[in-house]
N, C-alpha and C positions, 0 to 999 in steps of 0.2 A: 740125041741120047734116047736109048730104047725105053719102053715102058717099064721093063724089068729093072733097069738101072735107077729110074726115078723112084720105084717102090723101095729099092734098097736104101737109097739116100734118105727118103722120107722116114723109113723105119729106124735108121741109125739116128736121125735127128730126134725122133720121139723117144727113143731109148736113152739118148743123152739127157734129155729133159727129165725123164723119170729117174734116172740114176742120180742126177743132181739133187732133185727133190728128196730122194730116198736118203742120200748121204746127209742132207740138211736135217731131216727128221731123226736120223740115227745119231747125229752128233751128240745131243744131250745124253742119250743112252750110253754111247761110248765113253763119254766123260764120266758118267756114273760108274761104269765098269772099271775105268782106270782108277777112280777114287776107291772103289771097293777093293781092287787088287792092292793098292797102296796101304789101305787099312789092314788087309789080310797080313801084309808083311810086318805091320807094327802091332796089331792086336789079334792074336791068334784065336780069340773067343768069338770074333765076328763070323757068321756063317752065311751061306747063300740065302737062307731064309730071311736074314736081316735085310739083305738087299731087296728081296722080293717084297717084304713088308713095307720098306721105305717107299718103293715104287707105288705100292697100292695106296699108301697114304697120300702121296703126291698127286696121284691120278684121281682121287676121289672127288666126285662132284655131286651136285644135287642136294637134296635134304639130308640132314644128319641121320646116322644109323639109329636103330631102335636101341634104347639103353634100359638098364635094370633099375626101376624105381626112381624116386627123386634124387637118390645119391648120384645117379648117372647124369643128372642135369646140372651138376656142379662143375665149374671150370670151363675152359675153352670159350670164354666170353669175348664178344667183339671188341676190337680196338678201332675207334673211329675218329675222324678229323673233326675237331670242334671248330666249325667254319668261322664263326665270328671272331674268336680269339686268334686264330691263325691269320686271318686277313688283317686284323688290327695290329699285329706284332711283326708280321713278315716271317715268322717261324711257323713250322708245322707243329701245332699243339694237338696231341692225340689223347683221347680219354679211354681208359680201360673200363668197359661197362660192367662193373661188378654187380650193379643192381639187377642184372639179368641172370644171376645165379638162380637155380631152380628150386631151392628148398626155402630158405629164409629171405631170399632176394637181397643179399648183400655179400660183401667180401668175406664176411664171417662164416659163410657156408663152408668155405675151404677149411677154415680153422676147426670148426665144430666137427666136421667129418674126419679130419686128421686126428684130432684128440680121441675121438671114439674108436677109430680103427687101431690106433696104437694101444689103447687101453684093452681092446679086445684081443690083440696079439699077445699081450702080457697076462691075459686071464683075469684082468681087473673087472671087466664088464663081460656079460654073457648075453647075446641077443635073445630076446623073448623071455628073459628071466624076471622082468619087473624091477631090475636094478634102477636106482634113482640117481640121476645126474644132478649135482648141485653146482651152481656157478654164481659168481658175483660179476655183474655186468651192467653197463649203462643201457643195454637193451638189445642191440643187434646180435651179439653172440648168443644171448639167451633165446632169441627168436629162432636162430639157426639150430641151436641145441634142441629146443622144444619140438621143432618140425622133424628133425632127424631122429629124435628119441622115439616119437610115435611110429616112425617108419621102421625102426629097429626093435621095437618092443620094450622100450624103457619109459621111465617117467622123468619129469624134469621139475626141479625146484629152483627158482630163480630169485636171487636177492639183487635189488637195484636201488640206487639213490632215489629218494622221493621227489627230487627236483627235475627228474627227466620227464620227457613228454609223455602224457598219460596214455596216448594211443599205443605206445610200446607195451605197457603192462596190460592194456585191454586186449591186444593181440595175443600176448602170452597166455592170458586166461582162455581165449577162444581155442588155443592150441592144446589146452588141457594141463598147462603147467600150474604149479603152485607159485604164487608171486608174493614176495616180501618187499614192500617199498619202505625203506628205512631212511631215517634222517641222514643227510650227508655228514661224513666224519672222516678224518684223515686215517691213513693206513695204520698208524701207530695205536689207534684205539680199537678195542675189541668189537665195538659196535659198527665199525666200517663194514660196508656191504660185502666186501671180499672175505673179511675175517668171519662174518656171520655165516656165509656159505660154507666155508671150511669147517667151522665148528659143527654145523648141522650135519654135514657129511660124516664127520668123525663120530658124532653121537649116534647116527643111524647105523653105521657099520658096527660100532661097539655093541649096541643094544641087540642088533640082529644076531651077532655071534653068541650073545649070552641068552638068547631066547630058544626055547624048545622048538623042534620042528613040528610039534603037534599042531594039527589044524585048529584045535580049540584055543590055543594060546594066542595072545595079542601082544606083539612087540611094544616095548615102551616107546620106541621111536615113532609109532604111528601118530602120536599127538602132534609131533612137529613136522613130520615128513608127509603125512597123509597116505602112507603105504603100510602094508602089513607083511611084506616079504622082500627079499632081495637085499643087495648091499647098497651103501651110499658111496658115490664116487665124486670127488671134488675135481672138476675139470682144470681149474687153475690156469686160465688162459694167459695171465700176465707172466707167469714163470714157466709154463709148460713148453718145452722145446718143440712139441708137435705144431705149435703155432707158426714159428718162423719156417719150419720145414715144409709146411703146406705151401708157402709162397716160394720157397727155394725149389720145390719140386713141381709146382704148378704155374703160379703167376709169372715168375721170372722167365722160365723157358717159353711160355706162351708169348710174352712180349718180345723176346729175342727173335722167335720165329716169325711173328707178325711184322716185325720191322726189318727182317732179313739181316739182323745184326747191325743195322745202321741207326744209331741212337746217340744223342748228345747229352741228354739229361733225363733223370727220373725224379719225379716229385711225389712225396707222400707225407701225410701226417703220421703221428705216432700216439697211440693210447697205450696198448700193450707193447708196441714196437715191432710186432711180428712181420708186418707187411714190408716196411722199409728195410729191415734187416735181411729178411729172406730173399727179397728181390735183389738187393745190393750184393749179397753173397753170391748169387748166381751170375749177375750181369758184369760185375766189376772185373773178374778175371778174364772175361771174354772181350770186354770193351774197356781197356785200362783208362782211357781218357774220359770216360763217362762221368758226369757230374751228378752226384746223388744229393738231393736237397730236401731238407725237412721243412714241412709246412706246419707251423705251430700257432695255435690261437693265443690270444691275450690271456694272461694269468697262468700259463704253463711255464715250467722252468726249463724245458728241453731246448728252447732257442738259445738260452745262455749257456747251457751245457755244451752244445755244439760249437757256438761262436767263441766262448771264453773259457770253457773247461770247468765251469762251476754251475751248481744247480741253485739258481735263485731267480726271482722275478721282481721287477721294479715296483710291483704293487704289494710286495710282501715287506712289511716293516720289520726292523730288527727285533729278534726275540719272539717272532710269531711263526715259527716253523710248523707248528701244529695247526696249520690252516684247515678250515673245515671243508673247503672245496676249491677247485680251480675256478677263478673268477671270469667266466665266459658263458655266453649263451650257446656256444658250439658244443655239441654232444659227440662222444665217441673218440675224440682225440684230445690231447693235452693232459699233462700229468706233472706232478712235482716230485717224482722219484725216478730212478733208472731201474727198469725191470730187467729180468734176465734176457728177455727177447730183444730188447733194445741194446743191451750191453754187448751181445754177441756180434752185432753189426755196426756199432757206433763209430768205430774207427774208419768205416767206409763212407760215412756221411760227410760230405765236403762242405756244406753250407746250410744255413737255415734262414727262413723268411718268417718274420713275425706278422700276423694278420689280426687286425682288430675286429671286434664284432661288427662295427659299422662297415668295414670293408667286405667282410664275409656276407653280410646282408645285401650289400650293393651288388656283389658278384652273383649271388643267387638270383636276384631280380634280372640282371643283365642276361644270364643264360636262358631264362624264360623268354625275355623280350626278343632276343636275337636268334636263339636256336631252338626254342620250344623244349628246353631241357629243364625238368622240374626235379631238382636234386636236394639232398640233405645238406646239413650244415658243414660237415667235414669235407664233402666234395667241393663246396663253395670255397673253403679255405685252400684246398689243393689247387683249384683253378686259379685263384688269385696269386698263389705262389708260383704257379707255372707262368703266368704273365710277367711277373717280376723277374723270373729267371730268363725268360725270352728277351726282355729288354736289356738284361745284363749281358747275355751272350751275343745279341745282335741278330739281324735277319739271316735266314737261311739254315737255321738249326732245327733239329727235330727233338721235341720234348714230349714225354709220356707222363701222364698223371692218372690217379686212381679216382674213379667215380663210385664211391662206396655204396651208397644206397639212395633210395628215392626220397623226395621231399614229403611224401605221404606219411612218413613216420615222424615228421617234425612240424605238423600243422599247429599244434596247441602252444608251441613255445617259439621256436626259431621263425617259422613262417607267420606266426601271429605278429611278430615284430616286423617282419619284412613287408607284410601287407599285400594287397592285391596289385598286380603289375599294371592293370588298366589297359586301355585301348591304344590309341595312337601316341606312342612315346618315342623319343629319339635320344636315348642316353648315350653319352660319349664315354669312351674308356677312361678318359681323364677324370670323369665324375666318379667312376668306381675306385680308381687309384687314390683319389683325394677325399674319399668319403670320411666323414667325421660323425662321432656320436652326437645325437641331439641333446642339447643341454637344457 
């Protein structure tokens, strides 16, 4: 064989390898193009720019892009495997790290931003105007509102039950909010923290409308709101549909993408009900066999509402529907009424898990001991319910739950009860599941 023939054969061999590698690398792109053409046939609104933008998102690597203000730091939170719970149950239990949202460091950042944006779109709030946002909250929504209010040129007036952790109201004050800590009262009473916030917002707006625009005049509302201009806006997180929409448009799609659509159960607690409804409304049509499970603390009526179709709790005696509070140390979830945000998604909730205070405390300690996760009370309830769901489904399933906020907001109440984890400990999962209240 001549030297020239050998060169031809070697060149052909190399070209064949390169062609094979090229086709392999081109295959995903060709599949993308086929998908694009198919969508073009069924959706005339899709353009080539859509395909290019999708490719750009898929190809993005390295650090996140520069965003605009703290608003841009909300959403796209990590979804990570909780190793200890996954190993103990044989299921893949994933936590949505909502405590890494960049404004108020909780899942309520999404809700606060959504409520503000929709109010701005309808001309109810005007950035930089000094309008005051009023809200009744157990703490986290207020903190998110206060942070974003400052970023957008608003003021915040927060009403919260006096039995919530003091560090929450302390943080609100540091953020410049006016804080009313009011005695716990049921929603049917005018002194309830939500009703007080609504009344203050109404009084502010009414007095502002009746006050002259003269610089020398002082609005009557200044005595209660601490401001002398702008309108009062009641955010109304319990009934405002911007709440569930924030999770329908953000949290749900993120979970779906992070799991590549492969998910067996979603677990969340409900206070306003926005998280569980919004995520369920997005995921259920895409994953019909998905199990949506409510994690409910003791004293809340939602467990029985989901399980038995009635709103009651076994700790409520007959004739005492005007309870003064939900009887639990857990903050942020649990309620004895059905809100508009829970109502819209309640038919998609398949099951509920009741979690006692003792079980929530034990789970919180477990997560520190085994994973170094220092979480708040509602996150501990969610994780306990995730374990119970994993045991019901059996090994091999994928379960996602919400890690709402850090334990740093629960030091004076929940974590004061939980105590210090200590050094060398070896808690068994059975100890957590069987935890009982100290008598």
